[in-house]
C-alpha positions in Angstrom: -5.7 15.2 33.2 -3.3 15.6 30.3 -3.0 13.1 27.5 0.1 11.4 28.7 -1.3 11.3 32.3 -4.2 9.3 30.9 -1.8 7.0 29.0 0.4 6.4 32.0 -2.7 5.6 34.1 -3.8 3.1 31.5 -0.3 1.5 31.5 0.2 1.5 35.2 -0.7 -2.1 35.7 2.0 -4.6 35.0 1.6 -7.6 32.8 -1.8 -8.9 31.7 -3.7 -6.7 34.1 -3.9 -3.8 31.6 -7.1 -3.4 29.7 -7.7 -2.7 26.0 -10.4 -0.9 24.1 -12.8 -3.5 22.7 -13.6 -1.5 19.5 -13.3 -3.8 16.6 -11.9 -6.7 18.6 -14.2 -9.3 17.2 -12.7 -10.7 13.9 -13.8 -14.1 12.6 -14.6 -15.3 16.0 -11.3 -14.2 17.6 -11.7 -12.0 20.6 -8.5 -10.0 20.5 -9.5 -8.0 23.5 -8.9 -11.0 25.7 -5.5 -11.7 24.4 -2.9 -11.2 27.2 -0.5 -8.4 26.8 3.2 -9.5 26.9 5.1 -9.0 30.1 7.9 -6.6 29.3 10.5 -5.3 31.7 11.5 -1.6 31.4 15.0 -0.7 30.3 17.3 -1.9 27.5 18.3 -5.6 27.5 20.6 -5.7 24.5 24.1 -4.1 24.5 25.8 -2.0 21.9 28.8 -3.6 20.1 31.1 -0.8 21.2 30.4 -1.3 24.9 33.2 -3.4 26.2 34.9 -4.2 29.5 37.8 -2.0 28.6 35.8 1.2 28.2 33.3 0.7 30.9 35.4 2.5 33.5 35.2 5.9 31.8 37.8 5.3 29.1 37.3 6.9 25.7 35.7 4.7 23.1 38.2 4.2 20.3 37.2 5.2 16.8 37.4 2.5 14.2 39.9 3.6 11.5 40.7 1.2 8.7 43.5 3.5 7.5 42.4 3.1 3.9 45.1 5.4 2.6 47.7 2.7 3.4 45.5 -0.4 3.2 45.2 -2.7 0.2 41.5 -3.8 -0.1 42.6 -7.2 -1.3 43.7 -7.9 2.3 40.1 -8.1 3.2 40.1 -11.6 1.8 41.5 -12.7 5.2 38.2 -11.8 7.0 35.0 -13.7 7.3 32.2 -12.7 4.9 30.2 -10.4 7.2 33.3 -8.5 8.4 34.6 -8.3 4.8 31.3 -6.9 3.5 31.2 -4.3 6.3 34.7 -3.1 5.3 33.9 -3.2 1.6 30.8 -1.1 2.2 33.2 1.6 3.3 36.3 1.0 1.2 34.9 -0.2 -2.1 33.6 2.7 -4.3 31.1 0.4 -6.0 29.5 -1.2 -2.9 29.6 2.0 -0.9 27.8 3.8 -3.8 25.3 1.0 -4.0 24.5 1.1 -0.3 24.2 4.9 -0.3 21.9 4.8 -3.4 19.5 2.3 -1.7 19.4 4.2 1.5 18.8 7.6 0.0 16.2 6.4 -2.4 14.3 4.2 0.0 14.0 6.7 2.9 11.8 9.4 1.4 11.1 12.8 3.0 7.9 11.8 4.8 5.9 8.9 6.2 2.5 8.2 7.7 1.7 6.3 10.9 -1.9 5.4 11.6 -3.9 3.0 13.7 -6.7 0.8 12.6 -9.2 -1.2 14.6 -9.3 -4.9 14.0 -12.3 -4.5 11.7 -10.3 -2.1 9.5 -11.9 1.1 10.7 -9.7 4.2 11.5 -8.9 4.8 15.2 -8.4 8.5 15.9 -7.4 8.2 19.5 -4.8 5.4 18.9 -3.4 7.3 15.9 -3.0 10.4 18.2 -1.1 8.2 20.6 1.2 6.9 17.9 2.0 10.4 16.7 2.8 11.4 20.2 5.2 8.5 20.6 7.0 9.3 17.4 7.3 13.0 18.3 8.9 11.9 21.6 11.4 9.7 19.7 12.2 12.3 17.1 12.6 15.6 18.9 11.3 15.4 22.5 14.1 13.8 24.6 14.1 13.2 28.3 16.2 16.2 29.3 16.6 14.9 32.9 18.9 12.1 31.5 21.3 14.6 30.0 22.9 13.4 26.8 21.2 10.3 25.3 21.7 8.3 22.1 18.0 8.1 21.2 17.8 8.1 17.4 15.1 9.8 15.3 13.0 7.6 12.9 15.1 8.8 10.0 18.4 8.1 11.6 17.2 4.8 12.8 15.9 3.9 9.3 19.4 4.7 7.8 21.0 2.2 10.2 18.4 -0.5 9.6 18.5 0.0 5.9 22.3 -0.3 5.9 22.2 -3.6 7.8 19.5 -4.9 5.4 21.8 -4.1 2.4 25.1 -5.3 3.9 23.9 -8.3 6.0 20.5 -9.1 4.7 18.7 -8.5 8.0 18.1 -6.0 10.7 17.2 -6.1 14.4 16.1 -3.7 17.2 14.6 -3.6 20.7 11.6 -1.4 21.7 12.7 0.1 25.0 10.3 1.0 27.7 10.8 3.4 30.6 9.8 2.8 34.3 6.2 3.8 33.6 6.1 1.2 30.7 6.0 4.0 28.1 7.8 3.4 24.8 10.8 5.6 24.9 13.0 4.7 21.9 13.9 2.0 19.4 17.4 0.7 19.9 19.0 -0.9 16.8 21.1 -4.0 17.4 23.9 -5.2 15.1 22.8 -8.4 13.4 26.4 -9.6 13.3 25.9 -10.3 17.0 22.6 -12.1 16.7 22.6 -15.9 16.8 19.7 -18.3 17.0 19.5 -21.3 19.4 17.2 -24.3 19.1 15.1 -25.2 22.1 14.2 -28.7 23.1 10.8 -28.4 21.5 12.4 -27.4 18.2 11.6 -23.7 18.4 14.3 -21.1 17.9 15.0 -18.0 19.9 17.6 -15.2 19.4 20.7 -14.5 21.4 23.1 -11.6 21.3 26.8 -12.6 21.4 28.7 -10.2 23.7 31.9 -10.3 25.6 29.9 -10.2 28.8 28.2 -13.4 27.8 25.2 -14.4 25.8 22.2 -12.2 26.2 18.8 -13.9 25.9 16.6 -11.9 23.5 13.6 -14.2 23.7 11.4 -11.2 24.6 8.3 -9.8 22.8 9.9 -6.4 22.3 12.8 -7.7 20.3 12.2 -7.5 16.5 14.2 -9.2 13.7 13.6 -8.9 10.0 15.3 -10.9 7.3 15.5 -10.3 3.5 14.8 -13.0 0.9 15.2 -15.8 3.5 15.3 -19.3 2.1 13.1 -21.9 3.7 16.1 -24.1 4.6 18.0 -21.2 6.2 17.7 -19.3 9.5 20.3 -16.7 8.6 19.9 -14.7 5.4 22.6 -14.1 2.8 23.9 -10.7 2.1 22.6 -9.1 -1.2 26.3 -8.2 -1.9 27.8 -11.7 -1.6 27.4 -12.1 -5.4 29.5 -9.0 -5.9 32.5 -10.0 -3.8 34.4 -11.7 -6.6 33.8 -8.9 -9.0 34.9 -6.2 -6.6 38.1 -8.0 -5.6 38.9 -8.7 -9.2 38.3 -5.0 -10.0 40.8 -3.9 -7.3 43.3 -6.5 -8.6 42.8 -5.0 -12.0 43.3 -1.5 -10.6 46.5 -2.5 -8.8 47.9 -4.1 -12.0 46.9 -1.0 -14.0 48.6 1.3 -11.5 51.8 -0.7 -11.9 51.5 -0.7 -15.7 51.0 3.1 -15.7 54.1 3.6 -13.6 56.1 1.4 -15.9 54.8 3.0 -19.1 54.8 6.6 -18.1 57.7 6.9 -15.7 61.0 5.9 -17.2 63.2 3.8 -14.9 67.0 4.3 -14.5 69.2 1.6 -15.7 72.8 1.4 -14.4 75.5 -0.7 -15.9 78.7 -1.3 -13.8 82.0 -2.0 -15.6 82.9 -5.5 -14.4 86.6 -5.2 -15.5 86.9 -2.0 -13.4 85.3 -3.7 -10.4 87.6 -6.7 -10.8 90.6 -4.5 -10.9 89.7 -2.9 -7.6 88.8 -6.1 -5.7 90.7 -6.5 -2.4 93.5 -9.0 -2.6 92.1 -11.1 0.3 88.9 -11.7 -1.8 90.8 -13.1 -4.8 90.8 -16.9 -5.2 87.7 -17.4 -3.1 84.5 -17.7 -5.2 82.2 -16.9 -2.3 84.1 -13.8 -1.3 84.3 -12.6 -4.9 80.6 -13.0 -5.4 79.9 -11.2 -2.1 82.2 -8.3 -3.2 80.3 -7.8 -6.5 76.9 -8.0 -4.7 78.0 -5.4 -2.2 79.1 -3.0 -4.9 75.8 -3.4 -6.8 73.8 -3.0 -3.5 75.7 0.3 -2.7 74.9 1.8 -6.1 71.3 0.6 -6.0 70.8 2.2 -2.6 72.1 5.6 -3.9 70.0 5.5 -7.0 66.8 4.5 -5.3 67.2 7.3 -2.7 67.5 10.0 -5.3 64.7 12.5 -5.7 63.6 13.6 -9.2 65.4 16.9 -8.9 68.6 15.5 -7.5 71.8 15.4 -9.7 73.6 12.1 -10.3 77.4 12.1 -10.1 79.3 9.0 -10.9 82.7 7.6 -12.0 83.4 6.5 -15.6 83.2 2.8 -14.5 79.4 3.2 -14.4 76.9 3.8 -17.3 73.5 5.3 -16.6 70.5 5.5 -19.1 66.7 5.2 -19.0 64.4 2.3 -19.7 61.1 3.0 -21.6 58.2 0.7 -22.2 58.2 1.5 -25.9 55.0 1.6 -28.0 53.0 -0.9 -26.0 49.6 0.7 -25.9 46.7 -1.6 -24.8 44.1 1.1 -24.2 41.3 -0.7 -26.0 41.9 -3.9 -24.1 42.0 -2.0 -20.8 38.8 -0.2 -21.7 36.9 -3.4 -22.6 38.1 -5.2 -19.5 37.1 -2.3 -17.3 33.6 -2.3 -18.8 33.2 -6.0 -18.3 34.3 -5.8 -14.7 31.9 -2.8 -14.1 29.0 -4.8 -15.5 29.8 -7.8 -13.2 29.9 -5.5 -10.2 26.6 -3.8 -11.3 24.9 -7.2 -11.6 26.3 -8.4 -8.3 25.3 -5.3 -6.3 21.8 -5.3 -7.9 22.5 -1.7 -8.9 22.4 -0.3 -12.4 25.7 0.9 -13.9 24.3 4.4 -14.2 23.6 4.5 -10.5 27.2 3.5 -9.8 28.5 6.3 -11.9 29.2 4.4 -15.1 27.9 5.9 -18.3 25.2 4.3 -20.3 25.3 4.2 -24.1 21.5 4.7 -24.3 19.3 7.1 -22.5 16.4 4.7 -22.9 18.3 1.8 -21.3 19.3 4.1 -18.5 15.7 5.1 -17.9 14.6 1.5 -17.8 17.4 0.6 -15.5 16.4 3.4 -13.1 12.7 2.2 -13.1 13.8 -1.3 -12.3 16.2 0.0 -9.6 13.3 1.9 -8.0 11.2 -1.2 -7.8 14.1 -3.1 -6.3 14.7 -0.4 -3.7 11.0 -0.3 -2.9 10.7 -4.1 -2.3 14.1 -4.8 -0.7 14.3 -1.8 1.6 11.3 0.5 1.9 8.6 -2.1 2.2 10.7 -4.1 4.7 11.1 -0.9 6.8 7.3 -0.3 6.6 6.7 -3.9 7.7 9.3 -3.6 10.5 8.0 -0.4 11.9 4.4 -1.5 11.7 5.2 -4.5 14.0 7.1 -2.3 16.4 4.5 0.4 16.7 1.7 -2.1 16.9 3.3 -3.4 20.1 3.9 0.1 21.4 0.4 1.3 21.0 -1.1 -2.0 22.3 0.9 -1.6 25.4 -0.9 1.7 25.9 -4.2 -0.1 26.0 -5.5 0.1 22.4 -6.7 -3.0 20.6 -5.5 -1.8 17.2 -2.8 -2.4 14.7 -0.4 0.2 13.5 0.4 0.9 9.9 3.7 2.6 9.0 4.3 3.7 5.4 7.1 5.8 3.9 6.1 8.0 1.0 6.3 6.2 -2.3 9.5 6.7 -4.3 9.2 9.1 -7.1 12.2 10.7 -8.8 10.3 13.0 -11.1 10.7 16.8 -10.7 8.5 18.6 -8.2 6.8 20.7 -11.0 5.8 17.5 -12.8 4.5 15.8 -9.6 2.1 18.6 -8.9 -0.2 17.4 -11.6 -0.3 13.9 -10.3 -0.8 15.1 -6.7 -3.9 17.0 -7.9 -5.4 13.8 -9.3 -4.7 11.9 -6.0 -6.2 14.8 -4.0 -9.3 14.8 -6.1 -9.7 11.0 -5.6 -9.3 11.3 -1.8 -11.9 14.1 -1.7 -14.3 12.1 -3.7 -14.0 9.1 -1.2 -14.4 11.6 1.7 -17.5 13.1 0.0 -19.1 9.7 -0.4 -18.4 8.7 3.2 -16.0 5.8 2.3 -13.2 7.3 4.4 -13.3 9.4 7.6 -12.1 13.0 8.0 -9.1 11.8 9.9 -8.1 9.3 7.3 -8.5 11.8 4.5 -6.4 14.3 6.4 -3.6 11.7 6.9 -3.7 11.0 3.2 -3.6 14.6 2.2 -1.3 16.3 4.7 0.1 13.5 6.8 -1.5 14.6 10.1 -4.8 14.5 11.9 -7.3 17.3 11.1 -7.9 20.4 13.2 -10.5 19.4 15.9 -12.4 22.6 15.0 -12.7 21.8 11.3 -16.2 20.9 10.1 -16.9 17.2 9.4 -17.0 16.4 5.7 -17.3 12.6 5.5 -20.5 11.6 3.7 -21.7 15.1 3.1 -21.5 14.9 -0.7 -19.6 18.2 -0.9 -17.5 17.0 -3.8 -20.5 16.0 -6.0 -20.5 18.0 -9.2 -17.0 19.3 -8.5 -14.9 20.1 -11.5 -12.8 17.1 -12.4 -9.3 17.2 -13.8 -9.6 16.3 -17.5 -6.1 17.2 -18.7 -3.4 14.6 -19.1 -0.9 14.7 -16.2 1.8 13.6 -18.7 1.2 16.6 -20.9 4.5 18.4 -21.8 6.5 15.6 -20.2 9.0 13.4 -22.0 8.0 9.7 -21.6 10.7 7.3 -20.6 11.4 4.1 -22.5 9.3 2.1 -20.1 6.4 4.5 -20.5 6.7 4.4 -24.3 6.6 0.7 -24.3 3.6 0.5 -22.0 1.5 3.3 -23.6 -1.6 2.5 -25.5 -1.7 2.9 -29.3 -5.4 4.0 -29.1 -6.3 7.4 -30.8 -5.5 10.2 -28.4 -7.8 12.9 -30.0 -11.4 13.4 -29.1 -14.1 12.1 -31.3 -14.8 14.5 -34.2 -11.4 16.2 -34.1 -10.0 14.4 -37.1 -12.0 16.4 -39.6 -14.6 13.7 -40.0 -12.1 11.6 -42.0 -12.0 7.9 -41.3 -8.9 6.5 -39.6 -6.3 5.1 -41.9 -4.3 2.2 -40.8 
């Protein structure tokens, strides 16, 4: 019997009839093995935003096009905040750059997914099941279905991280097939999620859809909010504080665009000879003030229409009753004021988006300041996106693996963010590797856990067991400084110790001089 045949056999019973492994189930008097498994129906309950009554009959799904080439961003003021932020995340260079920086920084190139028993010990079998589930979601599609929209973990993380940044929350549904096997994780737009209060005071989620409200009070629906206040059920977007600055910036850019046109491009000024026009006024117009005024306005409008329709290369031919010259703005340079105002607005946007100016493409006057800003930005990305994704996926995969009959919890972790060059990171990795091997040698971690830490996968079944063998005792330790030949950042300089760096006896036997 294959692995998945065993899994399907364990999951064949519906509802609470499925059994769990009892390994590590006793924790502080709680028998987790007797906890009933949730009753989950196979298939997807939520519906995508783009699925409407109009396109359900085979019609093509229309592509959302904001036509930004002909759209003034200031018109987004008419929209409600969630919709305005969604548009600004595409149209505004600052918010778009901030969203992209958070996503690309938080979602690192690798992750680990392991299972632990309730007593904290490593569960090899459950970890193997989790890795099988992830492989199916990432690359092994159900080819019998033809095309499907199942997203890989990375693609899914990008969507969830984007919702976290724009709307302050994310949501998804763990979808099961007919055999109650986890097949995919379906993201759901949080703009459609609303909460209703039951008679007992508890809240449950609903999806607003044109087909009607969809009840999502199901155990396989997951919702994660960012920095939620205790008196709120819906989070605020991290970018709400940047809205005023972004709109002011685009107002400033529009004004600057008009000022540049006025200062750089000279305008044509046409003067009509009033005496000549009066001499040619039709007789029936004379004596009637309204008709006389209308005559002069018509003459001015005709000349204006001809002048405005001219291309730069066109010649202008006119009678001697009209004088043409050019208007210039003169020497009205305000470059310093413009530069200062641009810098102030840029700082306001950087503060509002929680993104350093250097990340948004604005130059920094100090490399030390830029280095410190980058360090703080990494911490913010880690806490606001990466750790939230780790927590979110851990909950989802814990349910997925428990539905397969394992009394375990899943732990999902993206690789820590590190922007240092690969050549510099090699020294630090050797230190981590030595520490992991030492723990393995002492028997403090298992072979499987050590393999996950070192290479991100379970060990070869034919590899010899090393846990607790003491193989690393007496091994050569790394004595060189990992920071050797590297340039410390401002933060590293501030946090470094002022203790003597040389070994004892290397100062020529001379006492230290303060």
